[in-house]
Structure formats: structure tokens, C-alpha cells
Residue, then its C-alpha position, 0 to 999 in steps of 0.5 A: m474196601l476192595k477196588s478193582e478194574m473189572y474187565s469184560g467177561e461173563i457174569t456167572y452169578a449175581y447176588n439175589d435176595c437169598r442170603s444164608g449169612i454162613l457162606d454167600i457168593l455175592l458175585a462171580g464170573t469169568i474175566c478177560n482183557p478186551h479194550n474197554y473196562t469199567k471200575s467197580i467197588l466190591p461190597d464191604n466185608s467181602y473177600l475176593i478169590g480169583y484164579l488166573q488161568t492164562g495171562r498176567m495181572k498186575i495188583t497195585c496196593c499200598d505196600g507195592v505191586r504184585y503180579l499174577t501169572e498163569n495158574d496163580l490163585l489169589f485171595l484178597h482179604k476184606n480189609t484190603t484195598c488194591h487195584l487190579s489190571f491186566d497186561s493189555d499185550i497178553n491174552c488173559f482169562g480167569y475166574w473170580f468170586v466175591i464171597s462173604g459170610k461167617l464161614i469164610d471169616s472163620l477160614a481166614e482166621v483159622y488159616s491166618l490168611a494174609n491180606i493178599c495171598i498168591r499161590k501157584s496152584y493147579v486148582i482149576d477143577s475146584v474153580i470150574t466146579i464152583n463156577v458150574i454150581l453157581s451158574r445153576t443156582n436159583t432161589d430154590n436150590y440156593h442153600d444146597n448149592m452154597n453147601a456144595v460150594s463151601r467144600c470147594i472153598f475149603d480146598l482153595v483156602l488150603a491151597l492158599h494157606d500152603g502158598c503163604e509161608k514166608s522164607q525164613p532162616c533154617s533153624e529148629d523153630h523153622f523146621a517145627q514150623k515146616i512140620k506144622h505147615y505140612i500138617d495144616n496142608n494135609i489135615y484132610n488126609d490120613i496123616s500120621l507120625d509115620h507119614i510126617a517122619k518119612h516126609f522129612g527124613l527124620t525119626k519119629m522121636h526127632i519129629i516129636r522133640l522138635f515140634k513139642s519144643a516149639y509148640r508144647v504139644t506133639p504133632m498128632q495132638y496138634a493135628i487133632s486140635k486143628r481138625t476139631e477147630i475146623a469141625k467146629a466151624l463146619l458144624t456151626d456155619t454149615n448144614i453139612s452132616i456129621k458123617k460128611v464132616s468126619e469124611m472130610l477130615h478123614y476120620s475112619n468113621s463118624q463114631h471115631f470122629s465123635n469120640s475124638f471131638r467129645k474128648i477135646t470139647g466135652m460134648s458130642p458133635n451133634r450137641f455142639r451143633h445144636m448148642n451153637k446153632p439151635k435152628l440149624k437143621s442137619e442134612t441127614n444123619k444121626s451118626e453118633 
């Protein structure tokens, strides 16, 4: 269970009777540090994503104390217990979102997010976008707005994942891990073996040898597999159209995406969606 000191600020969104089970924002708002505060307990099976725009925040948990400073992005896993407090001598301002649902469960698992992740990341545009969407959310537009929010949540999770790599001794295995990490964080870009080789200053053959020695697949085979896993989560847990999924994962077109997906899974994206979520209605698109 997550325990926090909620300082006064503005509640942007509070959970109403709507719930999709896919991705639901239970509570959201801005937070700052006046003299008074109240303690609250976040719901079970919920995650907290926070962004500190200015100031300093203290996080106390069973394994020690951490600090958030300006432009830090925070992720607290649903199984994490901690206590949040501000430095009362510094003006602080941030945003926070309490999230639940199958999509955030899938993302936390796919990206192996730790119980507490802190990342220096300039994602204020995504954070503000979520805040604005939620401020305009009601029972009539709830599902459409949660789909829009889910795309921003993907961006935040990628930023968090990028910051959760631990320092390790330099070795071939560690170098392979850095290549894997680079692929993970560029999975939505037009990544290629040429790009990877140029980034690390190695030949393509050297990149392939290092990566295959550690993971038994080539870097591009891993990238395709990773994209397919993300696509499965999107197809199962959201109403995002197949065309938009292909665009998010930077396939050249939806047909290219469908062919790649079928090669890995043995079925088309559309068939996979209907087999795993029979009642899910696609936004648009018959893109295959």
C-alpha cells in the first residue's frame, strides 16, 4: 500500500463511476507545500506517477531515503509502501497521477519497472497534456480520454525505464545490456542496425556478436519481438486502432506492421485483438 503526505494543491480529476479496467486514473492533480497537510492512503492495486517541476521532495521507505529534485519523474509500484514529504524551506510544485488497470500492469511488467523509479526527465509536455485531458474528462468522454491519456503514459513509462538502469562493471555482457537498453528506449523510433552501430561507435558485425552472445538473438530480432509485445498490450488493453498502433511503433505502414505481427504470432493484429478481447470495438480502421 502506498502512503503519502498530500499537501494542498488542486485536484484535477477524482474517480467517478466510470471505469474501463484497462487504464483508469483514480485521482490526479497538482501539489505544492503550504504549512498544512493531511495524510491519505492510496487505493490498493494502484500506481503513483509524479513529476516534480520545482523544489525538493523526500521519499522514505523501508530500504532508505531518496530525494526528488527539479524535473524528476517518479514511479511508485502498487506493492510499494513509502512516505512522501516536501522540504518546507523550498517552494515546491508538481503533478501526480494515481493509476490502475491492465495497461499499467502490463507496462510495469514489460519494462521491469522497480518498486521505486526516479528519473531526471524533461517530460513536462506529456504531464501537462495528461493534466489538461483529465480536467476536461466526464462520463460522456471518459473512454476516449483514457485512450488519449494512455499514449502519454507510454511516454512517461519509457522515460522511467531509461532512468532505472543501475551502474555495472564494463564488460561484454554489460555492453550488450546497454545495446538492449538503447533499443528499449528507441522502440518507437525508426531504429536500425546502422543507427545502433553509429550510436555505440562499433561495426554492425560487432554489435550483432555482442548482443547475440548475451541474448541468443540479433538486436533487430529483439526489437521486433519487443514491438510485438507492446503491440499485444495495446491491442488487448486499449481501443487504439491498428493503424495508430503501427504508427506508434514506427512501422512504415499498417500492412508492414500486420505482416511483421503475423510472422511472430501466426495471426493478424485484428484476429489477435478479437480473440483476446472479443467485446473490444476498434476505434476505426480496417487496416490489414
